[in-house]
N, C-alpha and C positions, 0 to 999 in steps of 0.2 A: 377734812375731818372725816373719820370713819363713823358712820351712823347706822344703827340698826332700827328697823321699823317692823313691829309685829302687826298682824292683821292688815297687811299692805294691800289686799284686794278689796277691803271694805271701803265704804264711802269716805270716811275720814282718812284712812290709811292710804288710799290711792291718791288723794289730793295732796297729802303730806309728802308722800314719796316723790311726787312730781316736783314739789317746791324745793325739796332738799337737793334733788338731782340738778334742777335748774340753777341753784346757787353754787354748784360745783362740789358738793360733798360726795364721798364714796359711800354709797348706800347698799346695805345688805338687808334683804327683806325675808320675812317668814310668812308663808300662807299655806292654807290647807287645800284650796281648790284651784282649778285652772285659772291662770292669771291673765284673763282677757283685760282686766282693769289696768294691767301694766304693759300692754302692747306699745312698743316704741319707746319704752322707758329703759335707759341704760342703768341697770343695777344688778347686783349679785342676788340670785334667787335661791331660796332654800324652801323645799316642801317639807312640812312637818307640823307638829302640834305643840302648843305651849305646855301641854300636860306631860310631855316627854322630857325628862330632866336632861338626858344626854343631848337631845336635839337643841334644847335651849342653851346648854353649856357651850356647844360648838358655835352656835349662832352669835352669842354675846362675846366670845373670846376675841380680844383685840379691838373692841369698839370703845370709842370715847364717850358716845352719847347713845342712849337707848330711848326710843319712843314705844311705849307699850299700848297699842291700839286694839289688839286682839281681845275679843269678848264674845260671849254668846248673848245676843240681844233677844229677849224672849218676852212675849206677852201672854204666855201660857200660865194657868194657875198652878200647874205641876210641871217641872222641867229639871230633872236631875243634873243635866249638863251645865246648868248655870253655876253650880257650886264647883264642879271639877275644873271648869275653864276659868271662871271669873274669880275664884279664890285660890285654888291650888295652882292654877296657871300663873297667877300673880306671884305666888310664893316662889315658884321656879325662877321667874324673872328676877325678883329681888335677890334671891340667893346667888344666882349667876352674876349679877351686877356687882355684888360685894366680893365674890370670889375672884373676879377678874379686874377689879379696880376701876370700874366704869366711872367716869367723871360725874355724870348726872343721868338720872332716870326721870323721864317725864311720863307720868302714868295717867291714862285716860280713865277717869271714873265716870260719873253721870250725875245729873241733877237729881235723879231718882235715889241716890244714896242718902239724901237728907230726910230727916223726919218730916212728915206732912203737917204736923201741928206745931204751933197754932196757925191754921190755914189763913186767917184774916190778917196776919202780920207779914211784914217783908221778910223774904227768905234771903239770907246771906250766909257767909262761910262760918258764922258763929252758931248756926243751927246745928244741934246734935245729929250724928248719923243715926240711921234707923236701927232700932233694937226690937221693935214690935214683931213677934213671929207671925202676926196676922197679915203683915204687908206682903206684897207679891214676891215670889222667889227671886226674880231679877233684881228688884230693888234691894232686897236683903243681901244678895250676893255682891252687889257693887259697894255696899257699905262695908261688908266683910273684907273685900279686896283692898279697899282704902285703908282699913285697919292693918292689914298685912304690910302695906307700904309704910305706914307710920311706925310700926314695930321695927322695920328695917332701918328707918331713919334714926331711931333711938340707938341702934347698934352701929351707926356710923355712915349709913348710905346717904348720899346727896340725892334727894328726890323732890319733885314738885308734882302736885296732883291737879288735874283739870276736870271740871264738871260741866260738860256741854249740856245744853237743853236739846230741843228737837231739831235735828240737823236736816237742812235742805240744801240743794245746790248741784252744780255740774259734776261730771265724772262719777255718776251714780250707776255703775255698770250692772249690779245684780238684778234689778234695782232694789233699793231699800224699801221697807214698808211704806214710808211716806212718799218715796219715788213712785211706787205703784199707785198710791192714792192720786198723786198729781197726774199720772198718765190716764187713770180712769176718768178724772175730771175732764181732761182735754179731749178724750174720746167719747164723752157723753155717756159713759157707762155707770155712773154713780147716781142712782135714783134719788138719794137724799143724803143728808148729813145728820150728825148727832149733835145735840146741844153740848156745850163745853168747849174748851180750847186749850192752848198751850203756848209756851214761849218758843218762837221759831227763830233759828239762827242760821246764817249762811256758812257752809262748810269752809269757804275761803277765809272767813273771819276766824273760824276755829283754828285753821292752819296758821294764820298770822299770830294768834295767841300762843300756839304751841312753839313756834320759833322764838317768840319773845320770852316764853317760860324758860327756855334754856339760857338765853342771854341775860334776862333781868329778874326772873322769878327767884324768890327767896327759898332757901333750903327748908324743907319740911312744911311749906305753906301750900294751901289749896286755893284755887281760883274758880269761881262760878262764872260760866260763860253762857249767860242767858241772852235772849234777843228781844224780840217784840212779841208781846202777848196778843194773839188774835183768836177769836172763836173759830171753830172749824168752818162755820158759815162765812165769816169774813175772809178766811183764807181761800175758800172756794170762789167767792166773789172776785177777789184779786186775780185768781187763776183765770177766771172768765174774762176779765179785762185784758189779760195778756194774750190769751188764746183766741178770743172772740167766740168762745163757746158759752152758751147760757148756763149759769151755775144751777145746781139742783134747787128746786123750789121747796122741797119738803125738809123740815127740820124736826127730827124726833126728839121729844122732851127726854131729859135724862132719866126721869122716873120710869118712863115707858121702856126706854132702851135697856135699863137695868132689869126690868121685869122679863123681857123677852130674850135677854142675852143667852141664857142656857139653851133655849130652843134654837137660836141662830147658830150657836156653837155645834149643837147636835146635827143640824142640817148640813153645815159646812163639813163636818167630819164624814158624813155619808157621801157627800159629793166630792170629797177630797180637795176642798178649796179652803182658802183662808176666810173666816167669817168677817163680815164688815166691821163687827165689834164683838168684844167679849167682856167679861167682868173686869179683867185686868186693864184693857185699853180704856174702858170707861172710867176706871179709877184714875188713870193717868190724866184724863181730860178734866178732872175735878180738882186737881192739886197744883200747887206751886204757881198760882196766878201772879203773885207779887214777888218776882225773883230779881234781885239786884246784881248787876255786874260792876258796881262801883269800885270794888277792890281791883278787879282785872283792868278796868279802865285806868285807874290811878297808877298801878304798878307795871302793867304790861302794855299799856297804850291800846287796849282793846276797845273797838268801836264798831258795833254791829250795824251793817248797812240796812236800808229800808227793805222790807220783805218783798215789795213789788219788784225791786231791782234783782233780788235773788230769784224770784220766779221767772223773770225775763231771761236771765242767764241759764236757768235750769231747763226751760222749755227750748231755748235755742240749742242747748247741748243735746237734749233728747232728739231733736230733729236732725242734727248733724250726725248723731250716732245711729240713725235709722230706727229709733225706738218709737218715733211718733210720725 
């Protein structure tokens, strides 16, 4: 089968591309940056941008199945690229899929596309998508991109949408923001953690769900791929068990972190580094505690593995890749 993967050098895309090649598919990938993540992977490579309609048209032509992983993941309070990539890029993909008769599109959205309220209730696929303009730009863009896919489905496109939570796991070449956090913990470079937490999921389980979404997902449906909710402190403690490194002892209360976030962001900007946290990342740690993957479990056979198992594989891969 001829399969296209966009965003193939990202964390999910790199793992998905490997899985598709290993099962014998002919894979064509799109990426913007140097493909170290695809070293040793036999696939057709296209350098380009999902915002370029001509590039996307050539990419999709002849494909039976398209996985759209490309996205701008941003925790910035202002980021114009999230709309051009996460909304207009999606439109280019759906248009090309319809133009060339692609059998199915599997689109990667995010848990962040869902409304955050009511926070005390279980989050599932019946929760409305974000409409509040006060929500972070990334969250709004993922909701808007999802709506683009739904509009295309109404016009005849066969598409399935996946909503991963916070992704951890091997083959994290860039590395991702959470990959950098795990490396900092292993190297003893994180003085403390922030109160709050998230639903953590293994990238290999996301890939398994993506393959199942093609085979068993229902046209026009979306599937929440949550994992196991742990506080940042609990995640750091598990990382310590795996690496033997003592986890940070200091936990900053959320109210204090929110108060000093503007100062931390300003200092990081001067130093040209990523802040340990900002207003958007703190927002992410306060939402979606009760996320259900019951629908994905029932229809896709999705079963997230224990987080400690994920951390063991992640750190083993970091060591093998010379990153730790």
